[in-house]
N, C-alpha and C positions, 0 to 999 in steps of 0.2 A: 483430619478434622479441622475445619475452619473455626477460628475463634472470632467472636463478635467484639469489635473494638468499641468500648464505651467512652467516647470522646465528649468531654464537657464543652459546652458552648461558652460558659462564663466561669471565670476563676478569680480568686482573690490574689492580691499581689504576691504573697509568699508562695502560693501554689504555682502561679504562673512563672515566677522566677525559677523554680525547680523544674517545671515542665520544659522550659526553653533553655535551661542550663546557663543562666546568667545571674548576676547579683540582683537583689531585689531593687536596689536604687536604679539600676540601668533599666530593668523591666518597667518600673513605674514611669520613668521618663519616656521611654519608647511608647508605652501605652497611652500616655497623655498626648504625645506628638501624633499618634495615629488616630486620635479622637475615639478611642475604644473604651473609655472609662465611663462607668455608670455609677452614680452615687444615690444611695437610698438611705437617708439619714446618715448614720455613721458607717453603714455598710458600703464598701467600694468593690465593684466587680469590673472585670475586664472582659470584653467580648473577644474571644480567641479568633473568630473568623476575620474580624476587622484587623486585629493585631497581626495575623499571619499575612494578610494582604499587604499591609504596610512593611512587614519584614521582608517580603519578596522584592521590594524596591531596592534592597541592598545586595541582591544577588549579583555576584561577580561572574560574568560570562567570559569564557575563553580560557 
């Protein structure tokens, strides 16, 4: 039986840090560097699609 993977497009800093197995401070900085941050008043969300595209630029080949 195949399970449907429910992947969120937007996450908060804490959830994103857990999702990508890094500390929250590092995730926040990388999200800002990737221009993946959306601010709605006090709510801050990170676009995972943009973040992952940025993260791929660090891929070590070979």
